[in-house]
N, C-alpha and C positions, 0 to 999 in steps of 0.2 A: 439652305445654302444662301439665299438672298439675305437672311438675317445676319449671317456671318459676314457677308460683304459690307453691310451697313455698319456693323460694329467695328470692323477693321478700318473702314473709311473714316468713321468718327474718331477712332483712336489716332490715326495718322494725321487727320486735320487738327486735332487737339495738340498733338506733338508739334506740328509745324507752327501753330499760332502761340504756343506757350512761351513764357519767358523763363529763362534759366534762373533758378533761385540759388542764393548762397546757402551752402550746407557744409556740415562737417561730419565725418564718420564718428560714431560714438566712441568714447574713450574705452568702453568695456567690450568693444568688438575688435576682432583680429582681422586685419587686412589680408592675412594669409588665408583666412577662412572665407571671407566675402568682401568684395569691394563695390561700393556705390560710386558711380562715375558721373552721374548728372541727375539733377532734380529740376523738374519744371512745374510751375504753378500757373494755372489759367483761371481767372485773369490775375495778373500780378502787377499791381500799381507799385512803382518804386523798386523794380528789380535790381539786384545787386546788394540790396539791404534787406530789411524785413519786408516781405510782400504784404501790401495792404489789401485786405479783403473786406467786402461789404456784407454785413449781416443781412439775412433775408434773400441772399442770392445763392447761386450754385457755383461751385468751384471744382476744378479738376487738378489732382496732383498725380504726376507720373514720375517715375524714376527708373534709371538704368542701373542694373547691378549684375555682378558676375559672381555667383556662388562657386566656391571650390569644393562643393559637396553635391552629391546627387540626392534627390529626395522625391518620393512619389507624391507626398502631400506636404504642402507648405501652409503655414499659418502666418497671419499678420495682425498687427495691432498698432494703433496710434495712441500715444500718451502725451500729456502735457508734462514737460520736465519742469517742475516747479522749483528745482534747486535742492529740495529736501526729499522729494519722492516723485515717482512717476504715477500720475493720476490718469485714468482713462479719459480720452478726449470724447466729449459728449457729441453724439451724432454719427459716430463711426458705425458702419454696418457690420456685415459678416466678417468673421475672423478667418474665413477660408480664403487664403491668398490665391488659390487656383481659380477663384471667381474673377480675379483681376489680372492674372498672368498665366503663362503657359506652365502646365504640369504634365509630366514630371519635369523637375529641373535636372539639368545635366551639368556635372562638374566642369568648370572652365568655360561654359557657354553663357554669353551675355543674354540677358532678357530684360524686358520692361514690364513694370507693374503700373497699370492705369486705374485710378480710383476717382470717382465723382461723388461729391457730397453736397448736401444743402446746408448752408450756414444759417441755422435757425436764428430768428430775431432775438430770442431769449438768451443767446450766448452772451457772456460778459464781454464788454469792450476792453481793449487794451492789447499789450504786447504779450505774446506767448511763444515759448520754445516748444515746438513739436518734436517728439521723438518717435521715429517710425522703425518698427522691427519686422523682419521676415525671418522665419526659422523653419527648420526641418521638424515636422510634427513628431516623427518617430524618435528624435534625439532630445526632445524636451529642452530646447534652448542651448544645447551644446554647440550646434552649428547655426549661426545666425548672421544676418546682415542688419546694420543699424546706422541711421543718420539722424541728425537734428537740423532743423531749419527754423528760422524766426518768422512769425507772422504777426500782423497787427489787424485786429478786428475793429471795424468802425461801424457806426449806425448808417 
């Protein structure tokens, strides 16, 4: 029970200190199926534009979404939207979204996904468009949430 309190407190603190990031819902996602309402990146230098993150540090990305579908198991993945293809974002951990948000999801109920990652020093520097998807594992991407946000990785 004490561990749960620490995790909850950490998530609330990260949310309170996070900067809202500029994002757009993916063009291939349907707002009737799922709506992303806010994206926060900590730390975010230059909020309102592409968040600047330093390689070799830790970052937290959290976002609020409202799925209009119920799912017992959610999957998630982060991609680099290169413009021609979605490539897996190096360093992303488990694809089990239930590790980062409440499961099962309930149609019409807002929830938050909190994800922390280490930005390895060997990642390339530059600007990247991240594409984040969350979907119902049983429906194989028929019902999903999706947004993109720009980040800049610096040394």
